[in-house]
C-alpha positions as CSV (number, residue, x, y, z in Angstrom):
1,M,-3.9,29.7,-32.2
2,R,-7.4,31.0,-31.8
3,G,-6.3,34.4,-33.1
4,C,-5.0,32.7,-36.3
5,N,-8.4,31.0,-36.8
6,F,-10.2,34.3,-36.3
7,L,-8.0,36.1,-38.7
8,L,-8.5,33.4,-41.3
9,L,-12.3,33.5,-40.9
10,A,-12.3,37.3,-41.1
11,T,-10.2,37.2,-44.3
12,F,-12.6,34.7,-45.8
13,A,-15.6,36.7,-44.9
14,M,-14.2,39.9,-46.6
15,M,-13.6,38.2,-50.0
16,P,-15.5,39.5,-53.0
17,F,-18.7,37.8,-54.0
18,G,-17.9,34.6,-56.0
19,A,-14.4,34.2,-54.6
20,H,-15.6,31.8,-51.9
21,D,-16.7,29.3,-54.6
22,S,-13.3,29.3,-56.2
23,L,-11.7,28.3,-52.9
24,L,-14.2,25.5,-52.2
25,S,-14.5,24.3,-55.8
26,D,-12.2,25.2,-58.6
27,V,-15.1,25.0,-61.1
28,P,-17.5,27.8,-60.1
29,K,-21.1,27.5,-61.3
30,P,-22.3,29.7,-64.1
31,R,-24.6,32.6,-63.3
32,I,-27.9,32.6,-65.1
33,I,-28.8,35.8,-67.0
34,A,-32.0,34.9,-68.9
35,P,-34.7,33.7,-69.0
36,C,-35.6,34.0,-65.4
37,D,-39.1,35.5,-65.0
38,T,-41.5,35.7,-67.9
39,V,-40.8,35.3,-71.6
40,D,-43.2,36.6,-74.3
41,I,-43.0,34.2,-77.2
42,T,-45.3,36.2,-79.5
43,G,-43.7,36.1,-83.0
44,K,-40.5,34.4,-81.8
45,S,-39.0,31.4,-83.5
46,T,-36.3,30.9,-80.8
47,I,-35.8,31.7,-77.2
48,E,-32.3,32.7,-76.0
49,F,-30.8,31.2,-72.9
50,K,-27.9,33.3,-71.5
51,W,-25.4,32.8,-68.7
52,Y,-22.2,34.1,-67.4
53,S,-19.2,32.0,-66.4
54,Y,-16.4,33.1,-64.1
55,M,-14.1,30.8,-66.0
56,R,-13.8,30.4,-69.7
57,A,-12.3,27.2,-70.9
58,T,-10.0,27.3,-73.9
59,A,-11.1,25.4,-76.9
60,A,-7.8,23.4,-76.8
61,K,-8.6,22.2,-73.3
62,G,-12.1,21.1,-74.1
63,G,-15.0,20.9,-71.6
64,Y,-18.5,22.1,-72.1
65,F,-21.6,23.6,-70.5
66,D,-24.3,21.0,-69.7
67,L,-27.7,22.7,-70.3
68,R,-31.1,21.1,-69.5
69,I,-34.6,22.5,-69.8
70,F,-37.6,21.0,-68.1
71,K,-41.4,21.4,-68.4
72,G,-42.7,22.5,-65.0
73,T,-40.8,23.3,-61.9
74,D,-39.7,19.7,-61.1
75,M,-36.4,19.0,-62.7
76,Y,-36.8,15.2,-63.2
77,E,-35.6,13.3,-66.2
78,S,-39.2,12.5,-67.2
79,N,-39.9,16.3,-67.5
80,M,-36.8,17.1,-69.6
81,I,-37.6,18.6,-73.0
82,F,-34.1,19.7,-74.1
83,K,-30.6,18.7,-73.3
84,Q,-27.4,19.9,-74.9
85,Q,-23.6,20.1,-74.4
86,V,-22.7,23.7,-75.3
87,D,-19.2,24.8,-76.4
88,P,-17.3,26.3,-73.5
89,Q,-16.6,29.5,-75.4
90,K,-20.3,30.3,-75.7
91,S,-22.4,32.1,-73.2
92,S,-25.8,31.7,-74.8
93,I,-27.8,29.3,-76.9
94,E,-31.0,29.7,-79.1
95,V,-33.7,27.1,-78.5
96,D,-36.6,26.4,-80.8
97,A,-39.7,28.3,-79.5
98,K,-41.9,25.4,-80.6
99,L,-40.8,23.5,-77.5
100,F,-42.6,25.9,-75.3
101,E,-46.4,26.5,-74.6
102,P,-47.9,29.8,-73.5
103,G,-49.0,29.8,-69.9
104,Q,-46.7,27.0,-68.9
105,A,-43.8,27.2,-66.4
106,Y,-40.4,25.9,-67.3
107,S,-37.1,25.3,-65.4
108,W,-33.6,25.2,-66.7
109,Q,-30.2,24.3,-65.2
110,I,-26.7,24.7,-66.4
111,R,-23.3,23.6,-65.1
112,Q,-19.8,23.8,-66.4
113,V,-17.9,20.5,-67.0
114,K,-14.1,20.9,-67.4
115,Y,-11.9,19.0,-69.7
116,D,-10.9,16.6,-66.9
117,L,-14.6,16.0,-66.1
118,R,-14.7,18.2,-62.9
119,K,-18.1,19.7,-62.6
120,S,-19.5,22.9,-61.1
121,D,-22.7,22.9,-59.1
122,W,-25.9,23.4,-61.0
123,A,-27.2,26.9,-61.5
124,Y,-31.0,26.8,-62.0
125,E,-34.0,29.1,-62.7
126,T,-37.7,28.9,-63.4
127,F,-39.6,31.1,-65.9
128,K,-43.1,31.2,-67.5
129,M,-44.0,31.6,-71.1
130,V,-46.6,34.2,-72.0
131,G,-48.1,35.4,-75.3
132,G,-48.5,33.4,-78.4
133,N,-51.9,31.7,-78.4
134,E,-52.6,32.4,-74.7
């Protein structure tokens, strides 16, 4: 019996990155692409938020991405400056640059919500705005 447990553990450890999530939760969290460091807002009217999802929902089945942006690094409701449910077929969204101030740090989080309301874990990142009037 111990050999069986060891074999199962060894198999689990050798799985490709990201496959563990699909075994533990059948709604894997999105992977954030940008923004994730600094963003120069000089001359920009929008800021693009991009992510990658391991699962794409079909439009017929519904669901959405739950995206939230916060001023600062504390992701509390009182710091939220933007919230939107994004179509499950999209992997980016443009947000008005007027929401952001040069020199200020921001955080954002995103999760996938399936048609039956199962949710992934949150993916989150912090970035700083530079340029503009700074």
